[in-house]
N, C-alpha and C positions, 0 to 999 in steps of 0.2 A: 727791504729796499722798501718798497712796499707802508710797510708796518712802519719805517722809520720816516717815512716822507708822511706819514698821516700825527705822527708824534709832533712834528715838527710844524705841521697846520694847524694842530691841537693845540700845540704850544703860540702860534699865532693869532689862534682864531680867543684865545684865553687871557690873552696881556689886551688885546684891543677890547675885548669886556673890560676888563678891570680898567680900561682908557676910559670906556665911557660913563662905569660909575664913579669916577674924580670927575668927569664931567656933573653928571647929576649933582654930585655934592659942591656943587662951584669950589672945585681947583684941577682945572682939565691938567693933569699930568701924565709921559707915560714916565715918568724915574717913578713916580710914587706909584704905576698903574707896577711898574717891577718890584717896588718893594713890597707889596699885595702879593704880586704872586711866591715873590720869595715864602714869606709867614706863610702864606698856603700851603706851597710843596713846603715846607716845615715841621706844621702841623701833618700832615699826610703822611710821613716820613718816622715820626717820634715815636710810635710804637715799636719799630725797626731802631734808630736812632737812640731809648731808651734803655736799651737791655746792650747795647753799645757801651754807649756813656759806663753802665754801672761796671759793664768788666773793665775796661779801660782802667776806671778808679781803682777799681779788687789789685787789678794786675800789676799800680803804679806802686800801692799800696804792700803788697807779695814782692815786691822787687829785692830790698834786703831781705828776705827770707831764701829768698830763691839765688842769689848771692853768696851764701851761707851755705846751701849747698853746694853750688857748683865750686867753692874754695879749697869744699872738703873732697869732695866725690870729682872733680874732675879726672885729678888724675889716676886716680884708686880704682876705683871703678865708674865708667864715663854710663851708662848702663842704667849700673842702679840710680843716677843721675839725674836720669833724665824721668825712670818710671818717678821717682821722690818729686821730682818737681809737677809732675803731671798729677801726682796722687795730691799735694798742694792744692793748684790748681780748682782739681773736681770736688775737693773739702769747700772750697772755698765760691763754688760757682762761678768758674774762672774763666772763659773762652777767650782762648788768646786768637781763634780766627775772628772773634765774635764782632768784629770792623771791617771783615770783607764784604758781607751780603748790603750794610750799604750804599757802601763808595761804589758797588757792582751797577745799584741801583742810580742811583744819583748822576752814573756817568754816561747815559744817552739821555737822561734831562740837560742836562752840561751844553753837550754836541748837537741837543735837540733846540735851546737856544741862543747855541753860540752862530749856526745855521738859519735862524727865524730873525735875530738881528741883523744879521749880513746883510742882508736888502727886505729891510720890512717896510710892508706894505702904511706905512704911518697912516690914519684918519687924517691926523691934522699933524703937519709937517713942523710949524709954528709950537705944537707941544710934546715934541721929540728931543726941548733942549733940559739939562737938569742942573741948575745952579749955575755950575761954570764949565759945563760939559755942551757941545751947542747943536751935537746930533748923536743919538745914543747908539746908532749905527756904528760910526765912527771911535775912535782910541780918543782918551784923554789928554788932552795938550797939552797940561801940566802936572800929567802923569799921579796927580790927586788921590785914585779912588787904586791905581794901583798899589803907592803906597800901604795904602789904608789897605787893601787885602792882604800885604805881607802882615803889620801889625798884626789886626784881629786874628789872621793865623796861626803869628806867633802865640799871640795870650791866653787862645785857646789852647793851645798844643799844650800851653805850659802848665796847664790846671791839672792834666794828665800825666805828664813825664816823669817819670823819672827819673833824678838826675845820674844814682848810681851807675847810669845803662850808657855805657860811652855809645853803644848806638843811637837809640833814643836822643841820648844829648845832642850827638850828631847832628839828627834829620830834624829834631826843636830849631836850629838855628839853618839848615840850609834848605826846607822846603818853602817857608817864606818869603826864599830871596828867589826860587825859583818861582813861587806864584807870583810877587810882581813883576820878574820876565814875564809870564804868558798871558797877565793881567795887562801890561803894555801894549800887548801886544794885540789883541783882539777889544771886540766891541765894547765900547762904555759899561754900556746896559750891562756884558756879561761881569764887568767886574764889580758891578753896583752889587746885581746878587750875589757874588763871590763875598761882600764883605757883611752887606744883608744877614747872609747865611750865619754868618764866623758869631755876628754880635745874638744872632735867634740861640746858636748854640750856644754859647758862651754863659748866655744866662739858664738856657735848661741844664748845661752842665753845673755851673754853682748849682742849681737847687740839688741835683743827684748827686753831688758831692757830701751836700749834705745831710742825707737819705740813709748813703751808704754807710751799713752797716762795721765794726770793727771784722778785721783777717783771726782766721784763726790760726795756730800755731800750726795743725798739720804734721808732714813730713819731715819741718824742719827743724822742728821742735823734740825732736826722736833722735 
């Protein structure tokens, strides 16, 4: 608990420091401070998310080959099917669990930001507004940020989702709806964080998609 409280206090202190930075450059805004905070966190997590993003692209490209193996061996020899799929992943340096670590790290950051914003000690509450939102500690009255959170979640997910996999296809449409609902019930500052996080992530994903090499035939070609 003490460690988590320290994380919340650290998040509060960092946001106030970034706010002071916006004051010094002549655009005092806690909204801009949250945007800067998001970009900073995204950059710090990049070494981890880079591996995750590369793996997700490879997994997407491998999905047709995985389906080919499944169609051929699912009813004949399930054990061989699993082994061939794992061999295919190994030959292409794809890790189905690659996305777990960044998500586990991101979760306490989101909770700490939520706790921090819930009763945030604004240095100047006049600067706690952001465009149409009167106070970033409250919910978005017009649900614009929640909708943007859902849309950006969908667009980023679509960049790595295999439409041939029914489970992934379902999650592509379900997850944004869940994000919209959650974002509508939390402080608007957290929804703003999620929107910016998705936008920066989509930009990173775009360049990673360009750099990712073609997959190997592996087991599916045998």
